[in-house]
C-alpha positions as CSV (number, residue, x, y, z in Angstrom):
1,M,2.6,19.1,-80.8
2,W,4.5,19.1,-77.5
3,S,3.1,21.0,-74.6
4,T,4.9,24.3,-73.7
5,R,3.9,24.2,-70.1
6,V,6.9,24.6,-67.8
7,L,7.4,25.0,-64.0
8,P,7.7,28.7,-63.3
9,F,11.1,28.5,-61.7
10,A,12.6,26.7,-64.6
11,C,11.3,28.9,-67.5
12,M,14.7,30.4,-68.4
13,I,16.5,27.0,-68.2
14,T,13.9,25.4,-70.4
15,A,14.0,28.2,-72.9
16,V,17.8,27.6,-73.4
17,A,17.3,23.8,-73.5
18,C,14.5,24.1,-76.1
19,A,16.8,26.3,-78.2
20,V,19.2,23.5,-78.7
21,L,16.5,20.8,-79.1
22,T,16.7,19.1,-82.5
23,I,15.1,15.8,-83.6
24,S,16.7,14.5,-86.7
25,S,14.0,12.1,-87.6
26,G,11.4,14.6,-88.8
27,S,8.8,13.0,-86.6
28,T,8.0,13.4,-83.0
29,W,9.2,9.9,-82.1
30,A,12.7,8.6,-82.5
31,Q,13.2,6.0,-85.2
32,P,14.4,2.7,-83.7
33,G,18.1,2.5,-83.3
34,R,18.7,6.2,-83.9
35,T,20.7,8.6,-81.8
36,M,18.8,11.8,-81.0
37,A,20.5,15.2,-80.7
38,I,18.5,16.4,-77.8
39,E,19.4,18.0,-74.5
40,D,17.8,17.7,-71.1
41,Q,14.8,19.9,-70.5
42,P,14.5,20.6,-66.8
43,G,11.1,22.1,-66.0
44,F,9.3,20.7,-69.0
45,V,6.0,19.0,-68.1
46,P,4.6,16.8,-70.9
47,D,0.9,16.2,-71.5
48,A,-0.5,12.8,-70.6
49,R,-1.1,12.2,-74.3
50,D,2.7,12.7,-74.9
51,E,3.4,9.5,-72.9
52,Q,1.4,7.3,-75.4
53,L,4.2,5.3,-76.8
54,P,4.3,3.7,-80.3
55,A,3.1,0.1,-80.2
56,A,6.6,-1.3,-80.3
57,Y,7.7,0.4,-77.1
58,Q,4.5,-0.1,-75.1
59,R,4.8,-2.3,-72.0
60,Q,3.7,-5.8,-72.8
61,A,4.2,-9.5,-71.9
62,V,6.5,-11.2,-74.4
63,F,8.3,-14.6,-75.0
64,Y,11.9,-14.3,-73.8
65,R,14.3,-17.2,-73.4
66,T,16.9,-16.8,-70.7
67,N,18.6,-18.7,-68.0
68,E,18.3,-15.8,-65.6
69,P,15.9,-16.4,-62.6
70,P,12.5,-14.7,-62.3
71,G,12.8,-11.2,-61.0
72,T,16.0,-10.4,-62.9
73,I,16.1,-7.2,-65.0
74,I,17.8,-7.5,-68.4
75,V,18.6,-4.3,-70.2
76,D,19.2,-4.7,-74.0
77,T,20.7,-1.4,-75.0
78,A,21.0,-2.2,-78.7
79,D,17.3,-3.0,-79.1
80,R,16.1,-0.3,-76.6
81,F,14.2,-2.7,-74.3
82,L,14.2,-3.6,-70.6
83,Y,13.0,-7.0,-69.7
84,L,11.7,-8.1,-66.3
85,I,12.0,-11.9,-66.2
86,Q,8.8,-13.7,-65.2
87,G,9.9,-17.3,-65.6
88,N,8.7,-20.0,-68.1
89,N,10.3,-18.1,-71.0
90,R,8.1,-15.0,-70.3
91,A,9.0,-11.4,-69.5
92,I,7.5,-8.0,-69.2
93,R,9.1,-5.8,-71.8
94,Y,9.4,-2.0,-71.5
95,G,10.6,0.5,-74.1
96,I,13.6,2.5,-72.9
97,G,15.9,5.3,-73.9
98,V,19.6,4.4,-73.5
99,G,23.1,6.1,-73.5
100,R,24.2,7.8,-76.6
101,E,27.4,6.9,-78.4
102,G,30.3,7.1,-76.0
103,F,28.1,6.6,-73.0
104,Q,27.0,3.0,-73.5
105,W,28.1,0.2,-71.2
106,Q,27.4,-3.3,-70.1
107,G,27.8,-5.1,-66.8
108,L,26.1,-6.9,-63.9
109,L,24.8,-4.8,-61.0
110,K,22.1,-4.8,-58.3
111,I,19.5,-2.2,-57.4
112,S,21.0,-0.5,-54.4
113,R,18.3,2.1,-53.7
114,K,14.8,3.2,-54.8
115,A,13.3,6.6,-54.8
116,E,9.9,8.2,-55.6
117,W,10.0,11.5,-57.4
118,P,13.8,11.7,-56.9
119,D,15.8,14.9,-56.7
120,W,18.3,15.5,-59.5
121,T,21.9,16.6,-59.0
122,P,23.6,16.6,-62.4
123,P,27.2,15.3,-62.0
124,P,30.1,17.7,-62.8
125,E,30.7,16.0,-66.2
126,M,27.2,16.7,-67.3
127,I,27.4,20.3,-66.1
128,Q,30.5,20.8,-68.2
129,R,28.7,19.5,-71.3
130,Q,25.4,21.4,-70.6
131,P,26.4,24.4,-68.4
132,Y,22.8,25.8,-68.5
133,L,21.6,22.9,-66.3
134,P,20.6,23.6,-62.6
135,R,23.1,22.3,-60.0
136,F,20.1,20.8,-58.1
137,M,16.5,20.2,-58.9
138,A,13.9,18.9,-56.5
139,G,11.7,16.0,-57.6
140,G,8.5,16.7,-59.4
141,P,6.7,16.4,-62.8
142,G,9.3,18.6,-64.6
143,N,12.3,16.8,-63.2
144,P,14.3,14.9,-65.8
145,M,14.5,11.9,-63.4
146,G,10.8,11.4,-63.7
147,A,8.5,9.7,-61.2
148,R,10.8,7.0,-59.9
149,A,14.4,6.0,-59.8
150,L,16.2,2.7,-59.3
151,Y,19.9,3.2,-58.5
152,L,22.4,0.8,-59.9
153,G,25.1,-0.3,-57.4
154,A,27.5,2.4,-56.4
155,T,27.6,3.9,-59.9
156,I,26.1,7.1,-61.1
157,Y,23.7,5.2,-63.4
158,R,20.0,4.7,-62.8
159,I,16.8,3.3,-64.3
160,H,14.4,6.2,-64.0
161,G,11.4,8.0,-65.5
162,T,11.6,11.0,-67.8
163,N,9.9,14.3,-68.7
164,Q,10.9,13.6,-72.3
165,P,8.7,10.7,-73.4
166,Q,9.6,11.3,-77.1
167,T,13.1,10.0,-76.4
168,I,12.0,6.4,-75.6
169,G,13.6,4.1,-78.2
170,S,16.5,6.4,-78.8
171,A,20.2,6.7,-77.7
172,V,20.2,10.0,-75.9
173,S,21.2,9.8,-72.2
174,S,24.5,10.0,-70.4
175,G,24.4,6.3,-69.6
176,C,21.2,5.9,-67.6
177,F,18.1,4.1,-68.8
178,R,14.8,6.0,-69.0
179,L,11.2,4.8,-69.2
180,V,8.0,6.8,-69.4
181,N,6.7,7.6,-66.0
182,D,3.8,5.1,-66.1
183,D,6.2,2.3,-66.9
184,V,8.8,3.2,-64.3
185,V,6.1,3.4,-61.7
186,D,5.0,-0.1,-62.8
187,L,8.6,-1.5,-62.7
188,Y,9.3,0.2,-59.3
189,G,6.4,-1.6,-57.8
190,R,7.5,-5.0,-59.0
191,V,11.2,-5.1,-58.0
192,P,12.9,-4.8,-54.6
193,V,16.2,-3.4,-53.6
194,G,18.8,-6.1,-54.3
195,T,17.3,-7.0,-57.7
196,K,19.9,-8.3,-60.2
197,V,20.3,-6.1,-63.3
198,V,22.1,-7.4,-66.4
199,V,23.0,-4.7,-68.9
200,R,23.9,-6.1,-72.3
201,H,25.3,-4.1,-75.2
202,R,26.3,-5.2,-78.6
203,P,27.6,-2.9,-81.3
204,T,25.4,-2.4,-84.3
205,L,26.9,-3.0,-87.7
């Protein structure tokens, strides 16, 4: 069961968000490759046990063949993984949540900024889709941006943490890439501003 603890100032917002929360898989965790019908839950603070990912999405060293140099981040949106290239055909692999249908993209960017416990200002397009969202939320455990954020170029997209660990492995976001907080803290400590980020997306048949 998910914890029902919320930050006091966000109780009403979270209640509305929870009312529209549906997980189609019938299990707490998303099934690989699935799109989840789930909204943001500002103010929700998960238990530490909630961040225990299924084995497939746990951070691990893997074999990964690429011509990209060590230190490059490769995001594979179709398979729901982020790879930090180590060289010698090795990489650290992280399970991620990605953009839902209509919000998926690909490209080549660099990390332009890093932030610890970032504030969250939902863009107007997100407010239009989810009018119950706060216009601003300070960083903290209940913030949907999670513990760390890596900003991608001059875009609105980020690699960031999450207060919804059950969404890892799913297509649920508005185009950003989310990791559980332990993983995004680990990644944050390994990469500097200026790191090359390759986002790859291939349509599933």
